[in-house]
N, C-alpha and C positions, 0 to 999 in steps of 0.2 A: 508592407514588407513581408515577403513570403519566407518560409523556412530556407528556402534555396538560396536566398540572399545572405544568410548567415555564415556561409562557407560549409565545410565539412560537418556532418552530423555527428556530435558527440553523444555517447550514451548518457542516459539519465537515470538516476535512482530516485525512486518515489517512496516517501514516508506517509503512511496513513495512520494517524492516531485514532483508536477506537475505544469507545466506552459504552457499554450496554448496546452494542451495534446490532441492528436487526440483521438476520442472515440475508435477507433479500437485498437489502441496502449495500451490504458489504460485497455481495456477488456483483451487483451493478457497478459499484465503484472499481472493483478489480477488473471487470471486463473492460471498462472505459480506459483504465490505465494501460492494460495489455494490448489493446487494439488501436493505439495511437499510431499515426504515421511516423512520428518521431521515435527513434529507438529507446526503449526502456530496458535498462540492464537488470536491475533488481527492484523488487517491490517489497517494502518492509511494513507490516501491519503491526502496530504496537498497541497491545491491550493494556489499557491504563488501569489495571487492577479491577475490571469488571466483576460484580458479584457472581455472574455466570460467565465463565471464560468464553472468549470469542473463539469460534470455530470457522476455520477457512472452508469455503465451499470447494466442491471437486474443481480442479483446474486443468486437468488433462496435461497436454505437453508443457504448458506454462508453469506447472507446479514447481520446477526447479528454480524459477525466477522469484518466487513468493516465499517470504520468511515471516514467520510469526514470532513476535517477542512478547513476553508477559512481564509487566512491572509488578513488583510485590505490593506497592503502595500507590493509591491514586493521587496523582499530583497535577493533573490537569493536562490539556492538550499541548501546551508549549514545551513541557517536560518530555512528554511522549515523543514529540517531534525530534528531540535531541538525544533520545535514548541510545 
């Protein structure tokens, strides 16, 4: 089944939990999300109280679609996904 079989494309929000995320891994993940053929409305990176805060890479025009949330206490990926 192709995405064209699903009817009109509805925008999707993406939540990326992050803890001690390597900058190059986060940059690759964000690039993959933002370059999908399916429309992505917003991307939320949730820093799950990393000892060193997660820093977003330069995003150019896509910067307005990416938001960084920082949790005060580490509670794991499932909590970060629901932040």
